[in-house]
C-alpha positions as semicolon CSV with decimal commas, in nm:
position;residue;x (nm);y (nm);z (nm)
1;M;0,819;1,953;0,142
2;D;0,696;2,304;0,186
3;R;0,628;2,353;0,555
4;N;0,549;2,725;0,547
5;T;0,173;2,672;0,551
6;T;-0,013;2,845;0,831
7;G;-0,297;2,597;0,866
8;P;-0,439;2,275;0,730
9;L;-0,502;2,253;0,359
10;T;-0,844;2,223;0,205
11;P;-0,905;1,906;0,002
12;D;-0,875;2,099;-0,326
13;E;-0,547;2,259;-0,217
14;A;-0,412;1,922;-0,106
15;K;-0,508;1,763;-0,439
16;A;-0,340;2,043;-0,635
17;R;-0,027;2,013;-0,425
18;L;-0,015;1,635;-0,467
19;R;-0,062;1,661;-0,843
20;G;0,217;1,915;-0,864
21;I;0,456;1,693;-0,673
22;A;0,353;1,379;-0,864
23;G;0,410;1,557;-1,195
24;N;0,777;1,600;-1,108
25;M;0,830;1,230;-1,042
26;G;0,868;0,931;-1,269
27;P;1,034;0,864;-1,601
28;V;0,854;1,137;-1,795
29;A;0,993;1,408;-1,569
30;W;1,344;1,261;-1,599
31;I;1,314;1,253;-1,980
32;R;1,204;1,616;-1,985
33;E;1,491;1,719;-1,759
34;K;1,759;1,519;-1,942
35;P;1,659;1,461;-2,306
36;R;2,012;1,384;-2,430
37;E;2,080;1,127;-2,160
38;S;1,743;0,960;-2,215
39;L;1,804;0,941;-2,589
40;G;2,144;0,784;-2,529
41;M;1,995;0,531;-2,288
42;A;1,722;0,443;-2,539
43;L;1,977;0,392;-2,818
44;L;2,196;0,178;-2,596
45;A;1,901;-0,032;-2,481
46;G;1,793;-0,082;-2,841
47;M;2,138;-0,192;-2,947
48;M;2,160;-0,434;-2,656
49;A;1,814;-0,573;-2,729
50;G;1,905;-0,621;-3,094
51;N;2,215;-0,821;-3,006
52;I;2,037;-1,028;-2,745
53;T;1,756;-1,106;-2,988
54;R;1,994;-1,254;-3,245
55;T;2,183;-1,469;-2,996
56;N;1,873;-1,603;-2,822
57;E;1,666;-1,679;-3,131
58;A;1,702;-2,055;-3,088
59;M;1,596;-2,035;-2,725
60;A;1,296;-1,818;-2,817
61;N;1,188;-2,064;-3,086
62;S;1,214;-2,352;-2,838
63;L;1,012;-2,161;-2,583
64;I;0,742;-2,082;-2,838
65;S;0,721;-2,444;-2,944
66;L;0,687;-2,549;-2,580
67;L;0,415;-2,294;-2,516
68;L;0,223;-2,394;-2,829
69;N;0,286;-2,767;-2,772
70;T;0,413;-2,815;-3,124
71;P;0,721;-3,017;-3,218
72;R;1,012;-2,832;-3,376
């Protein structure tokens, strides 16, 4: 944190400072800083989700039938 302030901050200054710090946190900031890495992660996650979806289709159908109380 910046500790070079000479006195206490006003509420408006504190809000502006907090918004500035909060804007640099979270996934959006990481995506802006590293667009290639985030694209690679998204592609990898999509490929993994596609493979998992095919292998667990029977389990998903069973779960849906249990939730809807309908026989398969």
